[in-house]
BALONU-170069 format. One record per residue (C-alpha): residue number from 1; x, y, z; residue in three letters. Coordinates in steps of 0.5 Angstrom, whole numbers, padded with zeros to 4 digits. Example, Ala and Ser with C-alpha at 12.3 -4.5 7.8 and 13.67 -1.06 7.14 Angstrom:
 num    px    py    pz residu
   1  0025 -0009  0016    ALA
   2  0027 -0002  0014    SER
% end
This chain:
 num    px    py    pz residu
   1 -0035  0019  0061    MET
   2 -0032  0013  0059    ASN
   3 -0038  0009  0059    GLN
   4 -0041  0014  0055    ILE
   5 -0035  0014  0050    ASN
   6 -0036  0006  0050    ASN
   7 -0043  0007  0048    LEU
   8 -0042  0012  0043    ILE
   9 -0037  0007  0040    PHE
  10 -0041  0001  0040    THR
  11 -0047  0005  0037    LEU
  12 -0043  0007  0031    ALA
  13 -0040  0000  0030    LEU
  14 -0047 -0003  0030    LEU
  15 -0050  0003  0025    ILE
  16 -0044  0002  0020    THR
  17 -0044 -0006  0021    SER
  18 -0052 -0006  0020    THR
  19 -0051 -0002  0014    ALA
  20 -0046 -0006  0011    PHE
  21 -0049 -0012  0012    ALA
  22 -0056 -0010  0009    LEU
  23 -0052 -0009  0002    GLY
  24 -0050 -0016  0003    GLN
  25 -0055 -0022  0003    PRO
  26 -0053 -0028  0008    ALA
  27 -0050 -0034  0004    LYS
  28 -0050 -0041  0007    ASN
  29 -0044 -0046  0005    TYR
  30 -0044 -0054  0006    ILE
  31 -0039 -0055  0011    TYR
  32 -0034 -0061  0009    LEU
  33 -0029 -0063  0014    PRO
  34 -0026 -0069  0011    ASN
  35 -0024 -0068  0004    ARG
  36 -0022 -0075  0001    GLU
  37 -0016 -0075 -0004    ALA
  38 -0018 -0073 -0010    ASN
  39 -0025 -0070 -0007    GLY
  40 -0030 -0075 -0009    PRO
  41 -0034 -0073 -0003    ASN
  42 -0034 -0066 -0006    VAL
  43 -0037 -0068 -0012    ARG
  44 -0042 -0073 -0009    ALA
  45 -0045 -0068 -0005    GLU
  46 -0052 -0067 -0007    LYS
  47 -0054 -0061 -0003    ALA
  48 -0049 -0057 -0007    LEU
  49 -0055 -0057 -0012    PHE
  50 -0059 -0054 -0007    ASP
  51 -0060 -0046 -0009    SER
  52 -0060 -0044 -0001    ARG
  53 -0053 -0046 -0001    PHE
  54 -0048 -0041 -0004    SER
  55 -0042 -0046 -0004    GLY
  56 -0038 -0051  0000    ALA
  57 -0033 -0049  0006    GLN
  58 -0028 -0055  0005    ILE
  59 -0023 -0056  0010    VAL
  60 -0015 -0057  0008    TYR
  61 -0010 -0059  0013    ALA
  62 -0004 -0055  0013    TRP
  63  0001 -0061  0012    ARG
  64 -0003 -0063  0006    SER
  65 -0002 -0056  0003    LEU
  66  0006 -0056  0005    GLU
  67  0008 -0063  0004    PRO
  68  0015 -0060  0004    VAL
  69  0018 -0054  0007    LYS
  70  0016 -0048  0004    ASP
  71  0014 -0052 -0002    GLN
  72  0006 -0051 -0003    TYR
  73  0001 -0055 -0006    ASP
  74 -0006 -0052 -0008    PHE
  75 -0008 -0057 -0013    SER
  76 -0013 -0060 -0008    ALA
  77 -0016 -0053 -0007    ILE
  78 -0016 -0051 -0015    LYS
  79 -0019 -0058 -0017    GLN
  80 -0025 -0056 -0012    ASP
  81 -0025 -0049 -0014    PHE
  82 -0026 -0052 -0021    GLY
  83 -0031 -0057 -0020    TYR
  84 -0035 -0052 -0016    LEU
  85 -0035 -0046 -0021    SER
  86 -0037 -0051 -0026    SER
  87 -0044 -0052 -0022    ILE
  88 -0044 -0044 -0021    ASN
  89 -0042 -0045 -0013    LYS
  90 -0037 -0041 -0009    LYS
  91 -0031 -0044 -0005    LEU
  92 -0029 -0042  0002    TRP
  93 -0023 -0045  0005    ILE
  94 -0021 -0047  0012    GLN
  95 -0014 -0048  0014    LEU
  96 -0013 -0053  0019    GLN
  97 -0007 -0053  0023    GLU
  98 -0011 -0057  0029    LYS
  99 -0013 -0064  0029    SER
 100 -0019 -0067  0033    PHE
 101 -0016 -0074  0031    GLN
 102 -0011 -0078  0036    THR
 103 -0007 -0081  0031    ASN
 104 -0007 -0075  0026    ARG
 105 -0002 -0068  0027    LYS
 106 -0004 -0063  0021    ASN
 107  0002 -0060  0021    VAL
 108  0008 -0061  0016    PRO
 109  0012 -0067  0018    ASN
 110  0019 -0063  0019    ASP
 111  0015 -0059  0024    LEU
 112  0015 -0065  0029    LEU
 113  0022 -0066  0027    LEU
 114  0026 -0060  0027    ASP
 115  0028 -0058  0034    PRO
 116  0027 -0050  0032    ILE
 117  0020 -0052  0032    TYR
 118  0020 -0055  0039    LYS
 119  0016 -0061  0037    GLY
 120  0011 -0057  0033    GLY
 121  0005 -0059  0036    VAL
 122  0002 -0060  0043    LEU
 123 -0002 -0065  0046    LYS
 124 -0009 -0062  0048    GLN
 125 -0015 -0066  0051    SER
 126 -0022 -0065  0049    MET
 127 -0024 -0066  0056    LEU
 128 -0024 -0060  0061    SER
 129 -0018 -0060  0066    ALA
 130 -0023 -0063  0072    SER
 131 -0025 -0069  0068    GLU
 132 -0018 -0071  0065    ARG
 133 -0014 -0077  0067    ASP
 134 -0006 -0075  0066    PRO
 135 -0004 -0082  0066    LYS
 136 -0008 -0084  0060    LYS
 137 -0004 -0085  0054    PRO
 138 -0003 -0081  0048    GLU
 139 -0007 -0086  0044    THR
 140 -0013 -0085  0048    ASP
 141 -0019 -0082  0044    ASP
 142 -0019 -0076  0049    GLU
 143 -0013 -0073  0046    TYR
 144 -0012 -0069  0040    ARG
 145 -0006 -0064  0037    TRP
 146 -0005 -0057  0037    SER
 147  0000 -0053  0033    ALA
 148  0005 -0049  0038    LYS
 149  0003 -0042  0035    MET
 150  0006 -0039  0041    TRP
 151  0013 -0041  0038    GLU
 152  0015 -0036  0033    LYS
 153  0018 -0041  0028    PRO
 154  0011 -0045  0028    VAL
 155  0007 -0038  0027    ARG
 156  0012 -0035  0022    ASP
 157  0011 -0042  0018    ARG
 158  0004 -0042  0018    PHE
 159  0003 -0034  0016    GLN
 160  0008 -0036  0010    LYS
 161  0003 -0041  0008    LEU
 162 -0003 -0036  0009    ILE
 163  0001 -0031  0005    ALA
 164  0002 -0036 -0001    ALA
 165 -0005 -0038 -0001    SER
 166 -0007 -0031 -0002    GLY
 167 -0002 -0030 -0007    LYS
 168 -0004 -0036 -0011    GLU
 169 -0012 -0036 -0010    LEU
 170 -0013 -0029 -0010    ASP
 171 -0020 -0028 -0013    GLY
 172 -0022 -0035 -0014    GLN
 173 -0024 -0037 -0007    ILE
 174 -0030 -0033 -0003    GLU
 175 -0026 -0033  0004    GLY
 176 -0022 -0037  0009    MET
 177 -0022 -0038  0016    ASN
 178 -0018 -0042  0021    PHE
 179 -0020 -0047  0026    SER
 180 -0022 -0045  0033    GLU
 181 -0016 -0042  0038    SER
 182 -0018 -0045  0045    PRO
 183 -0014 -0051  0048    ILE
 184 -0014 -0055  0054    GLU
 185 -0007 -0057  0057    ILE
 186 -0007 -0056  0064    GLY
 187 -0008 -0061  0069    ILE
 188 -0013 -0059  0075    GLU
 189 -0011 -0061  0082    GLN
 190 -0015 -0063  0088    PRO
 191 -0015 -0056  0091    ASP
 192 -0018 -0053  0084    GLY
 193 -0011 -0050  0082    THR
 194 -0009 -0052  0075    THR
 195 -0002 -0055  0073    VAL
 196  0001 -0053  0066    SER
 197  0006 -0056  0062    PRO
 198  0013 -0054  0064    LYS
 199  0015 -0047  0060    GLY
 200  0007 -0044  0061    PHE
% end
């Protein structure tokens, strides 16, 4: 009986989402992961003039949107929105709390300093546990940084940014997404078990 219910639910979901999708043509966006200060690379992107693209998906780091606690700066987003609107294109924003660069932490600076945030970020590895060398320094290219979203004060701050973004940008942007959520933090032992940092 459970399998029948699951099948009915899946079919209903498929039918309703297909019907919805049929009314909405697919849209493609140019992905710009590294917005330069004042956005010259956005304005220089020639592919935006290609009619196959609806606009740009631009990455904005959390720390650039909240330079001071609870004070938001959406000027870069508004500047990009203004430019894209002038060429009849849409803006999709990606709020980036993770970093894929060794020397860059994408959270506001106070999250790194105030003890309530427990460091604000966690060093993560770009390698799987079995490939990782725990003796490598943080400056090694293997490591990146992930916001500690499991810590309530960190999560609350990020959710406040999302709410402020919605209030400030409602009706201007096409959509919003976040970076992927999985991270690698444990160290694999010779017996195949994984040892995680204290507190996990």
